[in-house]
C-alpha positions in Angstrom: 5.1 -3.0 -4.1 5.4 -5.8 -1.8 8.5 -7.9 -0.9 9.0 -11.3 0.4 10.1 -10.0 4.0 6.4 -8.6 4.4 6.0 -11.8 6.3 3.9 -13.4 8.5 0.6 -11.9 9.8 0.6 -14.1 12.8 2.7 -11.7 14.9 1.7 -8.5 13.2 -1.4 -7.0 11.4 -0.5 -5.4 8.4 -2.4 -2.1 7.1 -2.7 -0.6 3.6 -3.2 2.6 2.9 -3.6 4.9 -0.4 -3.2 8.9 -0.1 -3.8 11.1 -2.9 -1.3 13.8 -3.7 -2.3 17.2 -3.0 -2.5 18.0 -6.9 -4.5 14.8 -7.5 -2.2 13.5 -10.0 -0.6 10.6 -7.8 -1.6 8.0 -5.2 0.9 7.0 -2.7 0.6 3.3 -1.5 1.6 2.6 2.1 2.0 -0.5 4.0 2.2 -0.1 7.8 2.7 3.6 7.2 5.8 3.3 4.9 5.8 4.3 1.5 5.9 1.5 -1.0 5.3 3.1 -4.2 3.3 5.6 -6.3 0.6 4.8 -8.9 -1.7 6.9 -11.0 -4.9 4.7 -10.6 -6.5 3.7 -7.4 -6.6 0.1 -7.0 -9.7 -2.0 -8.0 -10.8 -5.6 -6.6 -10.4 -8.7 -8.7 -13.9 -10.1 -8.5 -16.0 -7.5 -6.6 -17.3 -3.6 -7.0 -16.0 -2.3 -3.6 -14.3 1.1 -3.8 -11.4 1.7 -1.7 -11.5 5.2 0.0 -8.3 7.5 0.2 -6.7 8.1 3.6 -8.3 5.2 5.2 -6.4 2.2 6.6 -7.5 -1.3 5.5 -6.4 -4.6 7.2 -4.5 -6.8 5.0 -5.6 -10.8 5.0 -2.7 -13.1 4.2 0.6 -12.8 3.0 1.0 -10.6 0.0 2.5 -11.9 -3.2 5.8 -10.5 -3.6 5.7 -9.5 -7.5 3.7 -7.1 -9.9 0.2 -8.7 -10.7 0.5 -10.7 -7.7 -2.3 -10.9 -5.5 -3.3 -9.5 -2.0 -6.4 -9.5 0.2 -8.0 -6.6 2.1 -10.8 -6.2 4.7 -13.1 -3.9 3.5 -16.7 -3.5 5.1 -16.1 -6.6 7.0 -15.6 -8.6 3.9 -12.5 -10.2 2.2 -11.6 -8.7 -1.2 -8.6 -9.9 -3.6 -6.9 -7.2 -5.3 -3.9 -7.1 -7.8 -0.4 -5.8 -7.1 0.1 -2.9 -9.4 3.3 -2.1 -11.3 5.0 0.5 -8.8 6.8 3.5 -10.3 8.7 6.4 -8.7 8.0 9.4 -10.6 10.3 12.5 -10.2 7.4 15.1 -9.6 5.6 12.7 -7.2 8.0 12.8 -4.3 7.1 12.6 -0.6 9.9 13.4 1.2 10.7 12.2 5.0 13.7 13.5 6.7 15.4 11.5 9.4 18.2 12.7 11.5 20.7 10.4 13.2 22.3 11.8 16.1 25.3 10.2 18.2 26.4 11.0 21.7 29.8 10.2 23.1 
């Protein structure tokens, strides 16, 4: 879900967001408004009982680990909470399509 290039938070605040699909079947994970993958189950913190809300941006704290089951931290209710990076999949019926047009002028 995260890459080694998600980098240094000292120059840019990263945001994490989970959006539920219209049919409720999938959850799209976004980092800085960019799609990073799809999961079927909402993320849960490692050592607390805080609940993440859908369609809410959370500020990331520190650099995330760039591998499955790695760690990352989010600020929820002004408190830092540790989460585990889920195994990300792209399901055929979970597509969220974004179209970009590139126009060149002479």
